[in-house]
N, C-alpha and C positions, 0 to 999 in steps of 0.2 A: 251609420253603417248598419245595415240589417239584411239578413237573408231569411228566406222562408215565406211566411204568410203576410197577407195584406194588413193584419193587425199590427205588426211591428212597424210597417210603413205609416200607418194611420197615427200611431203614437209620435213618430218623428215629424209628421206634418204639423201636428198641433204644437209641438215643441219649437219647431222652426218658425212658425208664425209669430209666436211670442218673442223669440230671440230676435227676429227681424224687426218687430215693433220697438225693441229695445236698442236697435241700431247695429246689430250684428249681421254679418253675411253668413248664409247657410247653404249647405249642399247635402242632399240625401243620396247615398250610394246604396243601390239595391238592384233587384232584377229588372230587366228591360221592360217587362210587362207593366210595371208601375210608373213608367216614365211620364206618360200623358197625364195621369192622375196627379203626380207630384207637381208637374209644370203648370197645371191648372191653378195651383196655389201660388204661382210666381216664385217657386223654389227651384234652385239649380238642381239638376239631376245628373248623376253619372252611373253608368251601368256596370254591374258585376257579371252580367251574363247568367248562365245557369237556368235551370228549370225548377221554379219553386214548387210546382205541383209534384214533380218527381221526388224532390227532396222531402216534402211533407209526407208523401206515401211511404218513402223509405223509413222515416222516423216512426210513423204509426205502425207499420208492419213489423218493425224490428226493435221495439222498445228503445226509444231515443237514448243515445249515449251508452248503450250497451256495447259490449265487445263485438257482438254480431252485427249490430247496426254500423259501427265504425268500420269494421272489416268489409262489409258489403258496400258501404258508402264509398270507400276508397276504390273498390273495383268498378263501381258505376260512375263515380264523379271525379276520378283521378285527374283527367285532363282539365276539367272545369276548375278543380281546386287549385291547380297551378296558375290558371288565368286569374282566379280570385285573389291569390296571394300577390301576384304582380300588379293587379289593378289597385288593391288596397294600398300597397307600397307607393304607387305612383300618385294616387289621389291625395295621399296624406302629406306629400311634400309641400312645405310652406304653410301647413295648417297649424293653428294654435291649439285646437282642442279636438279630440276624437271622442265621440259618444257612440256607444254601441250596446246592443242587447247581446248578452252572452250567446252568440250563435256561431261565429267563425272561430273564436278562441285564439286568434293570433294578434289581435289588435293591441293588446297591452304590450306585447313585445315590439311591435312597430312603433308605438308611442314612446316607449322607453328608448329605443334606438335613435329616434328623431328628437328626443328631448322635449316632447310635447305633453300637454295635460291629457289625461285619460279619465273618462267616466263611463 
């Protein structure tokens, strides 16, 4: 699970390719614009929606994780954040392990509630 830049998705593609060689099934959950790229590597993809460009601009313009950034982010992305939470909850059902880059900051709570491993 990753939101934001292409770099986060690239890291997951590499990790998934190795995990799949080791016999695991994988799914990357991120922004829709990365779907074709992920699927080119024969990796399952699920969309979180959202606008990664707008999110990155917000973070750059407002000092990422500052109070101002979070306040402005909620005003801009509130509806998307609700969809994000619902999507993460749904895609995690029946999953054994959740790997994420500290970006959404709710995954550990979902993993704990579902009794799954989290990294």
